[in-house]
C-alpha positions as CSV (number, residue, x, y, z in Angstrom):
1,M,0.0,0.0,0.0
2,K,1.3,3.4,-0.9
3,P,1.8,6.0,1.9
4,E,-1.0,8.6,2.0
5,V,0.1,12.1,1.3
6,M,-3.2,13.9,2.1
7,S,-5.0,13.6,5.4
8,G,-8.1,15.8,5.7
9,N,-7.0,19.4,5.1
10,H,-3.4,18.7,6.0
11,T,-0.5,17.6,3.8
12,R,1.6,14.7,5.1
13,L,5.1,15.5,4.0
14,P,7.3,12.8,2.4
15,P,10.5,11.7,4.3
16,L,13.0,14.5,4.6
17,N,15.8,12.4,3.4
18,A,14.0,11.5,0.2
19,L,13.5,15.2,-0.5
20,R,17.2,15.9,0.2
21,V,18.1,13.2,-2.3
22,F,15.6,14.5,-4.8
23,W,17.1,18.0,-4.5
24,A,20.6,16.7,-5.1
25,V,19.6,14.7,-8.2
26,T,17.7,17.7,-9.6
27,R,20.7,20.1,-9.0
28,L,23.4,17.7,-10.3
29,G,21.4,16.0,-13.1
30,S,22.4,12.4,-12.4
31,L,22.0,9.7,-9.8
32,R,25.8,9.1,-9.6
33,A,26.7,12.7,-9.0
34,A,24.1,12.9,-6.3
35,A,25.4,9.7,-4.7
36,D,29.0,11.1,-4.7
37,E,27.8,14.3,-3.0
38,L,25.7,12.5,-0.4
39,L,28.4,9.8,0.1
40,V,26.0,6.9,-0.6
41,T,25.6,4.5,-3.5
42,P,23.7,5.2,-6.7
43,Q,21.4,2.4,-5.7
44,A,20.5,4.1,-2.4
45,V,19.8,7.3,-4.3
46,S,17.5,5.4,-6.7
47,Q,15.7,3.8,-3.8
48,Q,15.0,7.2,-2.2
49,I,13.7,8.6,-5.5
50,K,11.4,5.6,-5.9
51,L,10.1,6.1,-2.3
52,L,9.4,9.8,-3.1
53,E,7.6,8.9,-6.3
54,D,5.5,6.2,-4.5
55,T,4.7,8.6,-1.7
56,L,3.6,11.4,-4.1
57,N,2.1,8.9,-6.6
58,I,3.8,10.8,-9.5
59,R,6.7,10.2,-11.8
60,L,9.6,12.6,-11.1
61,F,12.2,11.5,-13.6
62,E,12.2,10.0,-17.1
63,R,15.0,7.4,-17.6
64,K,16.6,7.5,-21.0
65,G,19.4,5.1,-20.8
66,R,22.0,6.6,-18.4
67,I,20.4,10.0,-18.7
68,I,17.5,11.1,-16.4
69,E,15.3,14.1,-17.1
70,P,13.0,15.8,-14.6
71,T,9.3,15.7,-15.4
72,E,7.2,18.9,-15.2
73,Q,6.0,17.9,-11.7
74,A,9.7,17.5,-10.6
75,I,10.6,20.9,-11.9
76,V,7.7,22.5,-10.0
77,L,8.5,20.6,-6.8
78,S,12.2,21.4,-7.0
79,H,11.6,25.2,-6.5
80,F,9.7,24.5,-3.3
81,V,12.2,22.0,-2.0
82,Q,15.0,24.5,-2.7
83,A,13.2,27.2,-0.8
84,G,12.6,24.8,2.0
85,F,16.2,23.8,2.4
86,E,17.3,27.4,2.2
87,E,14.9,28.1,5.1
88,F,16.4,25.3,7.1
89,A,19.9,26.7,6.5
90,A,18.8,30.2,7.5
91,G,17.2,28.8,10.7
92,V,20.3,26.8,11.6
93,R,22.5,29.9,11.1
94,R,20.2,31.9,13.2
95,V,20.3,29.7,16.2
96,S,24.0,28.5,16.0
97,N,25.8,31.6,15.0
98,S,26.3,34.0,17.9
99,S,26.2,37.0,15.6
100,Y,22.6,36.1,14.8
101,R,21.2,35.5,18.3
102,N,20.6,39.1,19.2
103,R,19.9,40.3,15.7
104,I,16.5,41.8,14.9
105,N,15.5,42.7,11.4
106,I,12.9,45.4,11.3
107,N,11.0,46.5,8.3
108,V,9.4,49.9,8.8
109,S,7.1,52.3,6.9
110,P,9.4,55.1,5.7
111,Y,7.1,57.7,7.2
112,F,7.0,56.1,10.6
113,A,10.8,55.6,10.6
114,T,11.5,59.3,9.9
115,R,8.7,60.9,11.8
116,Y,8.5,58.6,14.9
117,L,11.0,55.9,15.3
118,M,14.5,57.1,14.6
119,E,14.6,59.6,17.5
120,R,13.6,57.0,20.0
121,L,15.4,53.9,18.7
122,E,18.4,54.5,21.0
123,H,16.1,54.2,24.0
124,F,15.5,50.5,23.0
125,R,19.3,50.0,22.7
126,D,19.6,51.3,26.2
127,Q,17.2,48.7,27.4
128,V,18.7,45.8,25.4
129,P,22.4,46.8,24.9
130,G,23.3,43.6,23.0
131,A,20.6,44.0,20.4
132,D,21.8,44.1,16.8
133,L,19.2,46.2,15.0
134,R,18.9,45.9,11.2
135,L,16.4,48.5,9.8
136,T,14.9,48.5,6.3
137,T,12.2,50.9,5.1
138,M,9.6,49.7,2.7
139,I,6.0,50.7,2.2
140,N,4.9,47.1,1.5
141,L,4.7,44.3,4.0
142,K,7.7,42.1,3.2
143,D,7.8,38.3,3.2
144,F,8.9,37.5,6.7
145,A,10.5,34.2,5.8
146,A,12.0,35.0,2.4
147,D,13.3,38.4,3.4
148,E,14.4,37.3,6.9
149,V,12.2,40.0,8.6
150,D,11.5,39.6,12.3
151,V,8.9,42.4,12.8
152,S,7.3,45.0,10.6
153,I,5.7,48.4,11.2
154,Q,3.1,49.0,8.5
155,W,0.7,51.8,7.6
156,G,-2.9,50.7,7.0
157,F,-6.1,49.6,8.7
158,G,-4.8,46.6,10.7
159,T,-6.1,43.9,8.4
160,W,-3.2,41.5,8.5
161,K,-5.3,38.7,10.1
162,E,-2.6,36.0,9.9
163,Y,-0.2,37.9,12.2
164,D,-0.2,39.4,15.6
165,V,-1.2,43.1,15.0
166,A,-1.1,46.0,17.4
167,L,-2.0,49.6,16.7
168,L,0.9,52.0,17.6
169,V,-0.6,55.4,16.6
170,R,-3.4,56.7,14.3
171,D,-2.5,58.7,11.2
172,P,-5.4,61.2,10.8
173,K,-5.6,63.0,7.5
174,V,-6.4,66.6,6.5
175,I,-7.9,67.4,3.0
176,C,-5.3,69.8,1.6
177,C,-4.5,71.6,-1.7
178,S,-2.6,74.5,-3.0
179,P,-3.9,78.0,-2.3
180,A,-4.8,78.4,-6.0
181,L,-6.9,75.2,-6.0
182,A,-8.5,76.1,-2.7
183,Q,-10.4,79.0,-4.4
184,R,-12.4,76.4,-6.3
185,I,-13.5,74.4,-3.2
186,S,-16.2,75.9,-1.1
187,T,-18.1,72.7,-0.2
188,A,-17.4,69.0,0.0
189,S,-19.2,68.3,-3.2
190,D,-16.6,70.4,-5.1
191,L,-14.2,67.6,-4.5
192,T,-15.9,65.6,-7.1
193,E,-14.6,68.0,-9.8
194,M,-11.0,67.8,-8.5
195,T,-8.1,65.5,-9.1
196,L,-7.7,63.4,-5.9
197,L,-4.3,62.2,-4.9
198,H,-3.4,59.2,-2.8
199,P,-0.6,56.7,-2.2
200,V,-0.8,53.3,-3.7
201,L,-1.6,51.7,-0.3
202,A,-4.5,54.1,0.2
203,R,-6.8,53.3,-2.6
204,S,-9.7,52.9,-0.2
205,L,-9.1,56.0,1.8
206,W,-10.7,58.6,-0.5
207,P,-13.9,56.6,-0.8
208,K,-14.0,56.4,3.0
209,V,-13.5,60.1,3.3
210,L,-16.1,61.0,0.7
211,R,-18.7,58.7,2.3
212,H,-18.0,60.4,5.6
213,L,-18.7,63.7,3.8
214,G,-21.9,62.4,2.4
215,I,-20.7,62.1,-1.2
216,E,-21.4,59.1,-3.4
217,V,-18.1,57.2,-4.2
218,N,-19.0,56.9,-7.9
219,E,-18.8,60.6,-8.2
220,I,-15.0,60.7,-8.0
221,A,-13.7,62.5,-11.1
222,V,-9.9,61.8,-11.5
223,E,-7.5,60.0,-9.2
224,V,-3.7,59.9,-9.3
225,E,-1.8,57.5,-7.0
226,F,1.8,57.7,-5.9
227,Q,4.3,55.2,-4.5
228,D,4.6,56.9,-1.2
229,A,3.1,59.6,0.9
230,A,6.1,62.0,0.6
231,T,5.8,62.1,-3.2
232,M,2.0,62.7,-2.9
233,R,2.6,65.5,-0.5
234,R,5.0,67.2,-2.9
235,A,2.4,66.8,-5.7
236,T,-0.3,68.4,-3.5
237,I,2.0,71.4,-2.8
238,S,2.7,71.7,-6.5
239,G,-1.0,72.0,-7.3
240,M,-1.5,68.7,-9.1
241,G,-4.6,68.0,-7.1
242,V,-6.2,67.5,-3.6
243,G,-4.3,65.3,-1.2
244,L,-5.0,63.6,2.1
245,I,-2.1,64.8,4.1
246,S,-1.0,63.4,7.5
247,K,-2.1,66.0,10.1
248,L,1.4,66.4,11.4
249,D,2.7,67.4,7.9
250,A,-0.5,69.4,7.1
251,L,0.0,71.7,10.1
252,V,3.5,72.5,9.0
253,D,2.6,73.1,5.4
254,I,-0.4,75.2,6.2
255,Q,1.6,77.4,8.6
256,A,4.2,77.8,5.9
257,G,1.5,78.9,3.4
258,Q,2.2,76.0,1.0
259,L,-1.1,74.3,1.6
260,V,-4.7,75.2,2.5
261,A,-7.3,73.0,4.3
262,P,-10.4,74.2,2.3
263,L,-12.8,72.2,4.5
264,G,-11.0,73.0,7.8
265,I,-8.1,71.3,9.6
266,D,-10.6,69.3,11.7
267,G,-12.9,68.4,8.9
268,L,-12.3,64.6,9.3
269,T,-12.0,64.3,13.0
270,A,-15.4,62.7,13.4
271,M,-14.6,59.8,11.0
272,D,-15.2,56.3,12.4
273,E,-11.9,55.1,14.0
274,E,-12.0,51.9,11.8
275,D,-11.8,54.2,8.7
276,V,-8.8,56.2,10.0
277,P,-5.5,54.6,9.1
278,G,-2.6,54.1,11.4
279,F,0.8,52.5,12.0
280,Y,0.7,48.9,13.2
281,L,3.2,46.5,14.6
282,V,2.9,43.3,12.5
283,V,4.7,40.2,13.6
284,P,4.3,36.4,13.2
285,R,3.4,35.0,16.5
286,A,6.3,32.4,16.5
287,H,8.9,35.2,16.1
288,K,8.1,36.4,19.6
289,R,9.7,33.3,21.0
290,A,13.1,35.0,20.3
291,K,13.9,37.1,23.4
292,V,15.2,40.1,21.5
293,V,12.1,40.2,19.3
294,A,9.8,39.9,22.3
295,A,11.7,42.7,24.0
296,F,11.3,45.0,21.0
297,C,7.6,44.2,20.7
298,D,7.1,44.9,24.4
299,W,9.1,48.2,24.1
300,I,7.4,49.6,21.0
301,T,3.9,48.9,22.1
302,K,4.5,50.7,25.4
303,Q,5.6,53.9,23.8
304,D,3.3,57.0,23.6
305,W,3.8,57.6,19.9
306,A,1.0,60.2,19.9
307,A,3.4,62.4,21.8
308,A,5.3,63.0,18.5
309,D,2.4,65.3,17.6
310,D,4.3,67.9,19.5
311,I,7.1,67.8,16.9
312,A,4.9,69.5,14.3
């Protein structure tokens, strides 16, 4: 009887040794070369390949004399097996190499990094002197495994259900435009005639704002999106359209005379909290088992990030 691979909704993995042999044969292109690398006989390699084929109930290699060629299924499987063994290697390095033990790789929204985090990061170093911090700034949530990211701080609405998520601080917006454009906006309905600007990650924000103002979403005229909030802010100042600017930045630009809030600085303060974006700590639950990651999560969630409002 062939071993069952599927059990309910769970996949029963084949023997790890069979996968290791399969990966060697796929990389090296022959049973003998794989046997030499693994320090076993070609017969032993052939037995492991047959075991894997029987387990998966598929043919992995076509034998043509002394030459073997991977089937389409084998080529697909090889990519996943390669990724799996690379993950194993990364995990082994992480726990065995002392230089990795106190390392924490943090992926942070660029805005949060510059506006909130950088000025306070040394406080965490004071609490955990041995921590080796590696900081990257990206607007998208990175692949925690593939990119070796321990924790991430993301802008959004807290919708990452597969991870532990904690709100750090809200990011309230102000409807802003250049002084010239402001002369064409006297009521909220005038927004439907304007070009509306937003970052790529905020495609749902203008509809939320317009609904809050009592405007049908299908009345939006023109939208332009930008890769990040900083570029959108510059486009708003240049007069390209009406932008939703973070309140901290809006206050600075309005005071400088570069922007105007045609519907008032506090025009969106009554929005439902669930419709107001914010910066969230996002972390796989298992990553908190590492002491340095747990310490960082504990520290960052206890900070009063709203106090940064005083900077503006």
